[in-house]
N, C-alpha and C positions, 0 to 999 in steps of 0.2 A: 416570173418573178420571181428567186428564193425568197423568204422570210425571214426576218430579225427579231426575238422571240421583245415580247408590245414592249414590258420598259425598259428592256436595250436596248431598244430602238428610237421612242422617244426623245433619250438622252445626248444618245448620238445624231440626235439631228438636228437635236440642237446647238449641239456643240462644231456639226460641220460649216454655218454660219451660209447654212444655205440648200434648195431645194436635192434631195436627193434625187439624180436619174434612175441609174443602176444599182443594182444590187444581186450582187453572186459568192456564192457559199465557193470559200477557197482552203476549206481543211482539211489538212494532210491526217493522212491513216494515218493512226497508232500515232501522232500528235499532242493527241491530248485537249488542246488547247481550241475551243471551238470560232473563226475568223472568216472575218466575209469585209468583204472587197467594197464600197460605197463609192460611189460618183456621183459628183454631185454636174448638177444642171451645166456648169461651165467648165465644165471638162477636168477636174481638180479630183484628183482621188485621194483618199484613205483607208486607213484600215480597222477593223474593230476585232478586237482579239478579246476574250473570255477565257480569261482562266482556272484551268481543271482544278485548282487546291489554294490559298495565305498566300502560303509558302513561296509559288511561281509567281504568283503577279507581284508579291512586293520587290523578289528579286531583281525585276524587270523594269517594276516603277523607280525602281530604286536605279539601276541601272544608267536608261534612260536621261532621268535626273538627275546626274551626278559627273558619272561616267563618257556616258555615249559622245555630247555633246566637243567631247573633244577629238572625235571622229574626224569632224569639220564638218562645212556647207556641202548637203546631198550627197557623205558618206555614207547613210545609216539612217533611217528613219525619224522623227522630229516624232514625240509626245506631243499629243494638243493637250489630252484631258486623261486624268484613270477618274475612276469609283468602286471605291472597295466594297463597297456594300454589293457591289453586283458582280466584283472581278475581274472591272473592266478598262482597257485601254483603248486609246486612240490612239492610231497614229496617222502621219503624216505618210504615201505613198514615196517611197525613193523613186530615185531614177535608174535604170535600167531593165533585162529579166533574167532567171532566175538561168544560174551559169551550169548546173546539173543539165539543162532544159535545151540548153544552145550549144551547135556544131562553132568553136571559136581555134580559129587559124594557130598552127605551135604559136605563132608570137607575141599574139592576143593570150590562149592561154599562160603563157608567162610571165609576159607581165599582170595578166589576173595575180597570179601566185607573187610578184611580188610585191605590189601590193597590198596584198593578204597579210602578207609580212610588215610589212609599216600600221599599215588600221591594228595588226593586232599588239602590235611595238605603242602605238598610242594609248590605246585601251591600257595594257599594261600600267604603261606610264602613270594614266589618272588616277591613281591611287599607288604610286608604287611605294610610299613610310610602310604599306601598312602592312603586317603579315595574314597569313590565314590564321582562323580567329582560337586563342587558344595557347600561340606555341608551336613551335615545330615539334618536341615531343608528343604533343595532343594532335596536333593533325596526321605525326606518321603512326599514330596507335589504331588512333581510328581507318587508319590504309589500312593497315593491318588485319581489322577487325572486319573490313568488308570486306579483305577478300577472303578470310577464311567462311563470311557466308555466302559469299556467293561461290569459294568448291565446295561448297560441305553440300549447296542447292546442286552442280552440274555430275558430282558425284551422283547424290542417289538419285538423280535424271538417269545415269550411266553413260553419261557421252561424256567426261573427264577422265583416264586412267591414270595412273600413280603417277609415273614420271612426270605426268603433263599436272598434277597435285601439287606434285613436289615445288615444280619449276613456279609455278604462279606467288607459293605462301615463302619462297626461298628469293624467290625480286619481294618482295612487297616488307618481307622484314632489311633489306638492304639498307629500304628508308628511316633506321633507325640510326644507322650509322652515319650514317649524312650528314654535315656543317648545316646549316639553315641552309634552303634556295633561296634565292631572290625573291620578293613578293611583288607580286601585281592584281590590278582588278581583271578578272578570266573572265571570254565570254562562255566563256563552258560547256558551248557546245557545239567548234570553230569544224566548217567544209565546207564543201560544195551548196549542198543542200542551204546554209545559210547567206550564202554570193549572189550579189544582185551583178550584173557586165551591163555599163553602158558603153554600146557597142561607139555611138557616135564619138562620142566623149573618152574613148580608155578609163571608163574610168568605171573603180567599184562604190559597193557602201557593203555595206555590211548587218546582219539580220537575225530578230530571232536570238535575244538577250534572257531570255524565262530559267534560265542556266550562270547567270553572269553570277558571282560570289566574291570576295578575295580568298584569295588564298596564294600558290605558287605560283611565279612564272608559268615556269616547265610545265605544267596538268595544260595548255591550251597549245602545243606543241606538239602534244603525244600525235596526235590524230594527222596531222600534215606530216614529223616525221616517219610512225608508220602505220599511213596510211595509203592514201590515194597515190600517195610523191612515192613510197616505198621502194618502186618499181622504176623512178623514173626521179635521175639521177640529177635533170636538168632543174624542174621544179622547182624540187626541193632546197637545192639550192638559189633558185628565183627566191624562195620564200626566203627564205636566210638569210641574204641578201639585203629582204626589202625590211628585216626585221629589224637587222643595225647595229649587233653589237654582237660580237664573239659567244658562245655561251659558260660559262664556269665551270668546272672541271667536276663537283658536283653534280652537277644537269646535265652533261654526259652523264654520270655511273645512273645518274636518277631515272634518264627517260627506257631507256629500256621494263623500269619494273614498271612506269606511270605506265609504261603500254604495255603490260601486261595486267596488270590491274582495271587497266578499260578494257579491255580483249576480254578476261573475265566477267564484266559489270554486261558488257552486251551481252557474252556468250547464253549469261543465265538470264537475261531479261529477254531473251529472244526465245531461248528455249518455252519462260513464260506464255511468252506472249504466241508466240506460233511463228516467228519471225523470221523465216529458213533464210532471207537474203540478210539479215542481222549476222545471225548462228555462223553460215560460210564467211561472213568475214570476220569475226571475233575468231574464227577455229583457225581463220589463215594469218592474221596474227600470232597467235600462241606457236601452231606452227615455223615459222618463222624467227620466230623470236630462241625455241626451241631449237633449233639450226643452227643459229648465231649470226642471222640475217637481222645486220639492225642497221640504228644510221651511225655516218660516218659523215659527222665536223670538225 
């Protein structure tokens, strides 16, 4: 049976409220956090998570305390307790199985994306009156500075040509020209790897709030609009239908720019960590954007 470090394990055992009958190490490759699934003697399941850094712990704890409850019962794990000294969180297990690991029929996958849009809207609206820290100008300046850093890293690695470099930086510059974008409390890493699908109840739950933060709502729409759903207009339409509002004109202009920035960041991280899958995914997004393939909403 996998073991949990003694001090963290003792803390978790006290918090679960009963004997732990089984422990499984379910840490995802390259995720950063250490995660164990704990099963109590009465079959109740929990997840013990140790964040890799204080900022990740703080973001996730804040999200579970102040925003995630807006998703409603069984649509997300519930925070049982957290310990800042150990950077540890103890969470209930939400119902369902990982959507990226199960074979779903067309109707279920479409319904999954419709619900994903609705849950994301609830999360955004949990803190909808507050924009990104520092205001729109500081946010745009920060995104441009990040784009410059990622482009420089990719150029130094010899994987980004001059046209792609200009494209990413030109898209980053667009953000300075736009009016303020609608704010929201962001999930920060939305995607099927954080979707749990309860087949019996046809119900979706969201997980993975380590990158949650205040920001512009459009930032959370990028990976759905320009990621897995880009080649599937039915899923994209289902997601936007679930999201439940029309995008503003500024958001329509911002999405391709944000997609280019997100792809550059993913690409640079993939090169740095030798993650070939991430590199190919990011390269494909940049290539599609350069060719003018974008979201139609």
